[in-house]
N, C-alpha and C positions, 0 to 999 in steps of 0.2 A: 469385494467392494465394488459398487457401481461407480462408473465415472460420473462426475457432475453433469447434470443435464439429462441423464438417461432416466426414463421412467422406471418406476419400481413399485410393485404392490407392497402392501404392508409386509414388513419382514416376518419371516416364519416364526422367529422367536417371539414377536409381539402377539401373533395369533395364538401360539401355545400358552403364553403367559395370560392372555385375556381369558382363554378357556379355563385355565387353572384358577384364575381370580374369580370367575363366575361360580365355580364349584366351592371356593373357599371364602368368597366375599372380600378379597384382599384389595390392596391399594392399586395394583396395575389396572384393574377394571375401571376404577374411577378415572384414571388418566386417559385410557383408551376410549372409554365411553364418551368422553368430552370431545372426541375428534371424529367427525363424520368424514366419509371418503372425499367429499367436496369442500371440506373446510380448509381455510388458509391457516398455515402455521407460521408464526413469527417468533423471532428471538431478538433479544437486545443484549449487547455486551459493552463493557468498559474495560479497556486494556490498561491495567495499572502501571505498566512500564512505559507505554508510549503516550498515554493520555487520550488515545483515540476511542471513539464510541461508534456504535452502529445499532440501529433498531430498524428491522424490516422483515417482511415475509421472506421465507426461504423455500417454501413449498406450498403448492396448492393441490389439494387432493393427492393423487399418486405422483404428481410431477414436481420434481425439484426445479427451482428457478435458477438457471445457470449464472445470471448476473449477480444474484444474491450469494450464491455459493462462492463466486470469485471474490466478492467483497469480504465475506467471512474468512476465506482463506488468507486474504491479505491482512486482516485485523489479527488473526491468530498466528501470524508468521513468527519465525524466530527473530525476536527483536534485537538479538546480539549480532546476528549475521545478515539480517534482512532477507533471509531465504523464505520463500513461500512454498507450501505444499498443499495439495488437495486434502481437505479435512473430510473424514468419513461422514457422509450424510446420516448414517445411523447414530453417530455420536450427537449430531444435532437433534435427532428425534429423541434420544435419551434426555438431553437437556430440556427439550420442550415438554416431555412427559413429566419430568421432575418438577419443573416450574408449575405445571398444571396441577399436580398432586398437592404441591405446597400452597397453591393459591396466590402466588407472588406475581406482581407485574413489574418488579424491579429488574434492572439489567444484571447479568452475571458479571461479577468482577473477575477478570481473567488474570491469573498469576502466571500460568504457562499453557500454551497451546502446542503448536508444532515446535519441535526442537531439532536442529540439524545434528548430524552425527558428531560434528566438532563440538558444538555446545554441550551435547549430552555427555561426551567423554570428559570435558572439563568439569561439569557438574558432578559426575560420578567420581572423579579423582578427588574433588574437594568435599564430598558429602557421602556418607554411608547409605543414604536413603534413595539413591538414584540407580535405577536398573540399567545395566549395560546395554540391554536390548529393549529399551523403553518403547512402549506404544506411542509415546510422543513423537518418536522419529518416523512413525508411519502415518501420522495425522489421525491417530485413533484414540488420543487421550487429551484430557484437559484438566487443569487444576483451577478450581473456582470457589467462590463464595457468593452468597446473596446478602446484601446489607440488611434486609428486613426479615431474615430468618436465622434462627439459632443454628450454629454449625452442626451440633449434634443431631438436630431434627433434619437438617439437609442430608446428613449421612444416613440416618435411619430411613428416610424416604427413598433415597437412592438404592439402598440395600433391598428394601421391600419391592422395588420395581423389578429386580432380578434381570437387568438388561446388560450387565457387564461387570467389570471390576470397579470396586469402590475402596479408596484409601482415605483414612481419616488422619488429618494433621492439625490438631488443635493449637499447637504452639505457633506455627506460622499462619494459622487461621485459614485453612483451605481444605477442600475435599477433592480428591483425585477421582476422575471418572474415565473409564475406557471401554471400548467395545470388544475387549477380549472375553475370555470365558468368565462366567459368574463366579466371583470370589470377593472377599473383603478382608481388610487388615486395618 
C-alpha cells in the first residue's frame, strides 16, 4: 500500500481487469473507461455513527490529494476509540469505481471503516461474523450502503468489478468491501 500523498499509476489489477473487460464487455470497463488519467475523482460519505459527512475530490489523475486522504481517514476512524488510521487509497478507488458503475451521486453511508484491534476484538467476541484478523484493522475495508441503490445491486456490481472482497449483509443492510483477494460471501 502506498502512503497517502505518494503518486501511483493505475493499480495493476485495474489494468488487468480493464483488459479482461474489453475482451468480455463486462462492468469494469464501464467504470474505468469513465476515468481519464487527468480526471478528478471525488467521493462523498456520511458516517452513520458520528453524523459527520464529507464530499470532496481525493485524487486528480495519478496523484492522491494528501489533505483529502487525511480528512477521509478521520471520517472513517474507529468511532468507539477515536483512533485514526490511513485508509488504503485503493479502497477509495474501489468505492469510486462502484459508484460510477451504479450511476449514483449519493454519499456512501458508512457503517464501519477503520477498526482498532480493541474494537475488533470486542465485536468478534460479541458476534460470529467478525474476522479476528479483519481488513478493517488495516484500513483496507469498509461497510457501506447507498440510499438510492438496492443493496443486492450494490453487491452484484461490487462482485462484477472483481477488485477485492465483497460481503453481503442484507439483515443489517450493508455491503462489506475490502482490498484483499477477490472473493465474496
